[in-house]
DRENDO-1510 file (C-alpha; in Angstrom, 1 decimal, always signed):
<recs>
REC; n; res; u; v; w
REC; 1; MET; +156.3; +1.2; -28.7 .
REC; 2; LYS; +153.5; +3.3; -30.2 .
REC; 3; TYR; +150.8; +0.8; -29.3 .
REC; 4; LEU; +152.2; +0.2; -25.9 .
REC; 5; ASN; +151.9; +3.9; -25.0 .
REC; 6; THR; +148.3; +4.0; -26.3 .
REC; 7; PHE; +147.5; +1.0; -24.1 .
REC; 8; ASN; +149.0; +2.7; -21.0 .
REC; 9; GLU; +147.0; +5.8; -21.7 .
REC; 10; SER; +143.8; +3.9; -21.6 .
REC; 11; ILE; +144.3; +2.7; -18.1 .
REC; 12; LYS; +142.6; +5.0; -15.6 .
REC; 13; ASP; +142.2; +5.1; -11.8 .
REC; 14; ASN; +138.9; +6.9; -11.5 .
REC; 15; PRO; +135.5; +6.5; -13.3 .
REC; 16; GLU; +134.5; +9.1; -15.8 .
REC; 17; ILE; +131.1; +10.3; -16.8 .
REC; 18; GLY; +129.5; +7.6; -19.0 .
REC; 19; ASP; +131.3; +4.7; -17.2 .
REC; 20; TYR; +129.3; +1.8; -15.8 .
REC; 21; VAL; +130.0; +1.0; -12.2 .
REC; 22; ILE; +129.5; -1.6; -9.4 .
REC; 23; CYS; +129.3; -0.1; -6.0 .
REC; 24; LYS; +129.1; -1.1; -2.3 .
REC; 25; ASP; +127.8; +1.4; +0.2 .
REC; 26; GLN; +129.8; +1.5; +3.4 .
REC; 27; ASN; +127.0; +2.8; +5.6 .
REC; 28; SER; +123.9; +1.0; +4.4 .
REC; 29; ASP; +122.0; -2.1; +5.2 .
REC; 30; LEU; +122.5; -5.5; +3.7 .
REC; 31; LYS; +119.6; -5.5; +1.3 .
REC; 32; LEU; +120.8; -2.2; -0.3 .
REC; 33; ASN; +124.3; -3.6; -0.7 .
REC; 34; ALA; +122.9; -6.7; -2.3 .
REC; 35; PHE; +121.1; -4.5; -4.8 .
REC; 36; LEU; +124.2; -2.4; -5.5 .
REC; 37; LEU; +126.4; -5.5; -6.0 .
REC; 38; GLU; +123.9; -7.2; -8.4 .
REC; 39; ASN; +123.2; -4.2; -10.6 .
REC; 40; THR; +125.3; -1.8; -12.7 .
REC; 41; GLY; +125.0; +1.9; -12.4 .
REC; 42; LEU; +125.9; +4.6; -14.8 .
REC; 43; CYS; +128.1; +7.5; -13.7 .
REC; 44; ILE; +126.3; +10.7; -14.8 .
REC; 45; ASP; +128.1; +13.4; -12.9 .
REC; 46; ILE; +131.3; +14.0; -10.9 .
REC; 47; ILE; +131.1; +16.4; -8.0 .
REC; 48; GLU; +134.5; +17.9; -7.1 .
REC; 49; PRO; +135.2; +18.9; -3.5 .
REC; 50; ASN; +134.6; +22.5; -2.7 .
REC; 51; PRO; +137.3; +23.9; -0.5 .
REC; 52; THR; +135.1; +26.8; +0.7 .
REC; 53; LYS; +132.4; +24.5; +2.1 .
REC; 54; ASN; +133.1; +21.8; +4.6 .
REC; 55; THR; +130.1; +19.7; +3.5 .
REC; 56; LEU; +132.0; +17.6; +0.9 .
REC; 57; ARG; +135.6; +16.7; +1.6 .
REC; 58; THR; +136.1; +14.0; -1.1 .
REC; 59; GLU; +135.2; +13.7; -4.7 .
REC; 60; SER; +131.7; +12.2; -5.2 .
REC; 61; TYR; +130.1; +10.4; -8.1 .
REC; 62; LYS; +126.4; +10.6; -9.1 .
REC; 63; ILE; +125.4; +7.1; -10.1 .
REC; 64; LEU; +122.1; +6.4; -11.9 .
REC; 65; TYR; +120.4; +3.1; -11.5 .
REC; 66; GLU; +117.5; +1.9; -13.6 .
REC; 67; ASN; +114.7; -0.7; -12.9 .
REC; 68; ILE; +114.9; -0.1; -9.1 .
REC; 69; GLN; +112.4; -2.2; -7.1 .
REC; 70; HIS; +109.8; -0.2; -5.3 .
REC; 71; LYS; +111.0; -1.3; -1.8 .
REC; 72; TYR; +114.3; +0.5; -2.4 .
REC; 73; LEU; +112.6; +3.6; -3.7 .
REC; 74; SER; +110.2; +3.7; -0.8 .
REC; 75; ASP; +113.0; +3.3; +1.8 .
REC; 76; ASN; +114.6; +6.5; +0.4 .
REC; 77; PHE; +117.8; +4.7; -0.6 .
REC; 78; PHE; +117.7; +6.5; -4.0 .
REC; 79; ASN; +116.7; +10.0; -5.2 .
REC; 80; GLN; +113.8; +9.0; -7.3 .
REC; 81; GLN; +113.6; +9.7; -11.1 .
REC; 82; PRO; +110.8; +8.9; -13.5 .
REC; 83; ASN; +110.4; +5.4; -14.9 .
REC; 84; SER; +111.6; +3.6; -11.7 .
REC; 85; SER; +115.1; +4.9; -11.9 .
REC; 86; GLY; +117.0; +6.8; -9.3 .
REC; 87; TYR; +120.5; +8.0; -8.4 .
REC; 88; ARG; +122.8; +7.9; -5.4 .
REC; 89; TYR; +126.0; +9.7; -4.6 .
REC; 90; MET; +129.0; +7.4; -4.0 .
REC; 91; LYS; +132.6; +8.1; -3.0 .
REC; 92; ARG; +135.5; +6.7; -4.9 .
REC; 93; ASP; +136.3; +4.0; -2.4 .
REC; 94; GLU; +132.7; +2.7; -2.6 .
REC; 95; ILE; +133.0; +2.1; -6.3 .
REC; 96; LEU; +134.4; -1.4; -6.7 .
REC; 97; TYR; +134.6; -1.8; -10.5 .
REC; 98; PHE; +134.1; +0.5; -13.4 .
REC; 99; SER; +134.2; +0.1; -17.2 .
REC; 100; LYS; +133.1; +1.8; -20.4 .
REC; 101; ASN; +131.4; -1.5; -21.4 .
REC; 102; LYS; +128.4; -2.7; -19.4 .
REC; 103; GLU; +129.0; -6.3; -20.5 .
REC; 104; ASP; +132.4; -6.4; -18.7 .
REC; 105; LEU; +130.7; -5.7; -15.4 .
REC; 106; GLN; +127.8; -8.1; -16.2 .
REC; 107; ILE; +130.4; -10.9; -16.3 .
REC; 108; TYR; +131.5; -10.0; -12.8 .
REC; 109; ILE; +127.9; -9.9; -11.6 .
REC; 110; ASP; +127.1; -13.3; -13.2 .
REC; 111; THR; +130.2; -15.0; -11.7 .
REC; 112; ASN; +129.3; -13.8; -8.2 .
REC; 113; LYS; +125.7; -14.7; -8.6 .
REC; 114; TYR; +126.5; -18.3; -9.5 .
REC; 115; ASN; +129.6; -18.6; -7.4 .
REC; 116; LEU; +131.9; -19.3; -10.3 .
</recs>
C-alpha cells in the first residue's frame, strides 16, 4: 500500500511551475491555435486571482514558448522576449495537457501531426 499512496500523490489536477503544457486559446484565430497545438510551452509563473481587483477572476498561467515564428510575434500574439521567445497568459481551461516531461507531450503532438 505504501507504493499505491505515493502513486496517488503524484496525480495532480493543475500544472505547476516547470511543467510543459499544450494549450488551445479560446478567443484567438486558427493560425495561433495551430501554433499552440503543435508546440509545447513551459509554465513559468502562476498568477492567483486577486479578490480586491476585478481584473482577474480566475487563476492564470504564464506560459513561455521558444522559437516563435516572426509572424506570430509581429501579430502581438505573444509578449516578446529575447531570442525569438515569448509568453502568453492562459487560463486553466485553455491548458489541454501538461507534464513534467516534454517528451510525453511530444508524443501527443506527433500523433496529431501524422493522424495516428
